[in-house]
N, C-alpha and C positions, 0 to 999 in steps of 0.2 A: 504494500500500500504506500509505503514511503517513497518507493521509486516512481509510482504513478503520480504522486503529488509533485515530485521533483520534475518529472516529464511535463506535467501540466504547467508548472511554474516557468520552466525553461521555454516552453512553447509560447506562453503569454509574453515573455520577455522578447523573444524573437519577433513576434507580431508587433509589439509596441515599437521596437527599434526600426522595423520596416516602415511602419506608419510615420514615425518621426523623420526617417530618411526621405520618404515621399513628400512630406510636408515642406522640407527644405529644398526640394528640387526647383530649379528655375529653367525657363525656356524663353525663346524669342517669340514675339507676338507682333502683328497678327499672323496666323498660319496661312500658308499658301499665298504669300505676297512677294512680289519682285522688289528689288531695291538696287540703288546705285550708291556708291560711296567714293567721293573724290577728295583729294587733298595731296599731301606730300609724303614722301618716304626718303629716308637717308640710309644708304647701304654702304657697306665696305666689303670688298672682295679681293681676291688675287688680281683680277683684271684692273682694279683701281689702285694697286699696290697698297691696299688697306687704307687708302685715304677715303674720307666720307664723300659720297656723291649724292647730291640732292636731286630728286626727280619728282615730277608730277605723276600721280597714280590714280586710276579709276578702277574700282571693282564693280562688277555686276554680278547679281545672283538672286537668290530667293530664300525665303523662310519656308521650310517644307511643312508637311502635315503633322509633324511631331515637335516643331519648335527649334529645329536645328537650322543654322544658316549654311547655305551652300554658295560659295564664291565660285562662279562658273567662268568668269572672264576677268582678265587683268590687262589693262592697257597702261604702258609706261611711256612717258615723254619728258622732254626737258631740254635745257640749254646745253647740258653736257652731252658729248657724243656717245658716252656710255649709256645714257638713258634710252637710246633707241635700239640697243642691242639685246637686251634680255629676252630669252625664249622661256616663257613660263612653263613650268612642269607641275605635274601632280594634281591638276584640277579635275574635279571640283575640290576646293579646299573646304574643309568642314569647320564651321564656326560654332562652338559649343559654349553656352553660358553655364558657369558652375556655381557661382554665388552672387547674391545681391545684397548690398548694404546701401540702401537708397541714398543718393540717386545713382551710385556707381555699381556696375556689375563687373565681375572678372570672369575670364574664360580662356579658351584656347582656340587656336586655328591650326588644324592638322594638314600635313602634306605640303607645306609652303616650300616652294623651290623654283629655281630658275637656272639657266645656263647662259654663259656668254662665251662666244668664240669668234674668231675673226683673224684676219691676217695682221701680224705684228702685235697681237694681244696675248697676254698670259690668259689662258682659258680659265673660266670659273664654272664649277659645277656645284651649285649651292642647294642644299637640302636633298631630299625632302626632310623637313623637320617640323616639330610642333613648337609654336611660339605662344607665349602668354600675352593676353590683351586685356584692356579695360574698356568699358563702354559706359558713357554717361547718359542716363535716360533723359536728363533735362536738356543737354546741349546736342545730343545725338552724335557725339564724336567718339570714334573708336581709336584707341591709341595703343602703342607698344613702345618699349624702350629697351635698348641693349639686349636684343634677343639673338642668340647664336644660331646659325644654321650650319649643318654639316658642310664640309668643304672649305672651312676657314672663312666663312662669310658671316656678316652681322647685319641685322636690321637695327641700326643705331636708333632710329626713331620712325614712327608712323603716326600720322594724324589725318584721319579722313572723316568727313561728315556724311552720315548715312541718311539717304532720302528714300522714302517708300514710294512705290509706284501708285499707291492709293493715297487718299487724304488722311489715312490713319498712320501715324509715325511708327517706326519699328521701336519696340521697347523690350526690356527684359522683365518678365513677370514671374511671380512665385507660382 
């Protein structure tokens, strides 16, 4: 009988922990919505001799039916000749929100990667890697700072403003 009580108590504890875990889960909203995110990115790579290169970047993607962001397109441009060379790899990149302390959420972007090759350049093969990001629900700005990518590359900074394709802004919700 004692082992039955222990089993029931242990089962109740597991159920409570599972419910608490689900209560703290966060996701992107609204579901099934397209977005764009434009701003700047500063990267360092072997191709830049590890010097920071500032480029304009535009992400396109969507929030899927379970609240994950999918970055399906990445366009890079800018005044540096290196800004026109990256070949983006690993898309779709998955944007996952993990915690929310209003108004800021933190999360990750998986599969981030790019390559640079060309005549007279040191080639770069950056990523695929997972980087940490923060998102401000009030300003709608997604940021990252000093995130290493495989291949001796770094996302020194990222700042993009996320715009929904609908009138409802993208937010992180509990």
